[in-house]
C-alpha positions as CSV (number, residue, x, y, z in Angstrom):
1,M,-5.4,-1.7,-12.0
2,P,-4.5,-5.4,-11.8
3,I,-1.0,-4.6,-10.5
4,E,0.7,-2.2,-8.1
5,Y,4.3,-0.9,-8.4
6,T,6.6,0.7,-5.9
7,I,10.0,2.2,-6.6
8,K,12.9,2.3,-4.1
9,K,16.0,4.3,-4.7
10,F,19.2,3.8,-2.7
11,K,21.7,6.4,-1.6
12,D,24.6,4.0,-1.5
13,K,23.7,1.8,-4.6
14,D,23.7,2.6,-8.3
15,M,20.3,0.8,-8.5
16,I,16.6,1.3,-8.5
17,L,14.3,-1.5,-7.1
18,I,11.0,-1.8,-8.8
19,E,8.6,-4.0,-6.8
20,F,5.3,-5.2,-8.0
21,N,2.3,-6.7,-6.3
22,I,-0.6,-8.5,-7.9
23,P,-3.7,-8.0,-5.7
24,G,-5.4,-11.3,-5.3
25,G,-2.2,-13.0,-6.6
26,V,-3.6,-13.8,-10.1
27,L,-2.8,-12.0,-13.4
28,D,-4.5,-12.9,-16.6
29,I,-2.2,-13.1,-19.7
30,K,-4.7,-10.8,-21.5
31,E,-3.7,-8.0,-19.0
32,L,0.0,-8.3,-19.8
33,E,0.3,-5.4,-22.2
34,D,-1.6,-3.0,-20.0
35,V,0.4,-4.1,-16.9
36,V,3.8,-3.5,-18.7
37,N,2.6,-0.2,-20.1
38,S,1.6,0.9,-16.6
39,A,5.0,0.0,-15.1
40,P,6.8,3.2,-13.9
41,E,9.2,5.1,-16.1
42,V,12.6,5.3,-14.5
43,E,16.0,6.7,-15.6
44,G,18.4,4.3,-17.3
45,D,21.6,5.6,-15.9
46,K,21.4,3.1,-13.0
47,G,20.8,-0.6,-12.7
48,I,17.2,-1.9,-12.2
49,C,16.2,-4.8,-10.0
50,I,12.7,-6.3,-10.4
51,S,11.0,-7.9,-7.4
52,G,7.6,-9.5,-6.8
53,R,5.6,-12.7,-6.9
54,G,4.5,-13.2,-10.5
55,P,4.7,-15.4,-13.6
56,I,7.9,-15.7,-15.5
57,W,6.2,-14.1,-18.6
58,L,5.6,-11.0,-16.5
59,Y,9.3,-10.9,-15.5
60,G,10.3,-11.3,-19.2
61,A,8.1,-8.5,-20.3
62,L,9.3,-6.1,-17.6
63,L,12.9,-6.9,-18.2
64,H,12.4,-6.1,-21.8
65,K,10.7,-2.8,-21.0
66,Y,13.8,-1.8,-19.0
67,H,16.4,-3.1,-21.5
68,Y,17.9,0.5,-21.7
69,A,19.1,0.4,-18.1
70,K,22.8,0.0,-17.1
71,W,22.1,-3.5,-16.0
72,L,19.0,-5.6,-15.0
73,A,18.5,-7.9,-12.1
74,T,15.8,-9.9,-10.4
75,Y,15.4,-10.2,-6.6
76,E,16.5,-13.4,-4.9
77,P,14.8,-13.6,-1.5
78,R,17.0,-16.4,-0.2
79,K,20.1,-14.2,-0.6
80,N,18.3,-10.9,0.1
81,A,20.1,-9.7,-3.1
82,C,19.5,-8.9,-6.7
83,V,21.0,-11.2,-9.3
84,V,22.2,-9.5,-12.4
85,V,20.7,-11.1,-15.5
86,A,21.8,-8.6,-18.2
87,S,24.3,-5.8,-18.3
88,H,25.6,-3.0,-20.4
89,D,28.1,-2.0,-17.6
90,K,31.5,-3.7,-17.5
91,S,31.5,-3.4,-13.7
92,K,28.4,-5.7,-13.4
93,R,28.4,-9.2,-14.9
94,V,25.6,-11.7,-15.3
95,G,25.4,-13.7,-12.0
96,D,26.7,-10.9,-9.8
97,L,24.8,-10.4,-6.6
98,I,23.9,-6.9,-5.3
99,P,23.0,-7.3,-1.6
100,L,20.0,-5.4,-0.2
101,E,20.8,-5.3,3.5
102,E,19.9,-2.0,4.9
C-alpha cells in the first residue's frame, strides 16, 4: 500500500481528522485511483479535516471523495487548525478555523 491513513475522532468537536502518510514521501499519479479508493469510509454527519504531506492533486481527490460530509477542511500546521474549504452546514463557512489544541 503506497499510503497509510489514520482516523482521529474528537469528543468535543463535530469533526473527524483523516491523516495520511506517504511512506518514502513519493506518490506516483498512476497510484491515485487506488489510494483514493483505499481511503477510509467515514460517516458524513460530521465535518472532515484532511491532513498530511502530499500533492495538491491528492488533496483534491480526497476532498471529492468526502464531498458528502457536513463540511470539509484541510489542516494548517502554522495555526494548528483546520481551515474549512467547503460546507453544507450554515454554522461553518469557507475560511473558518477549527482549532486542534488538545
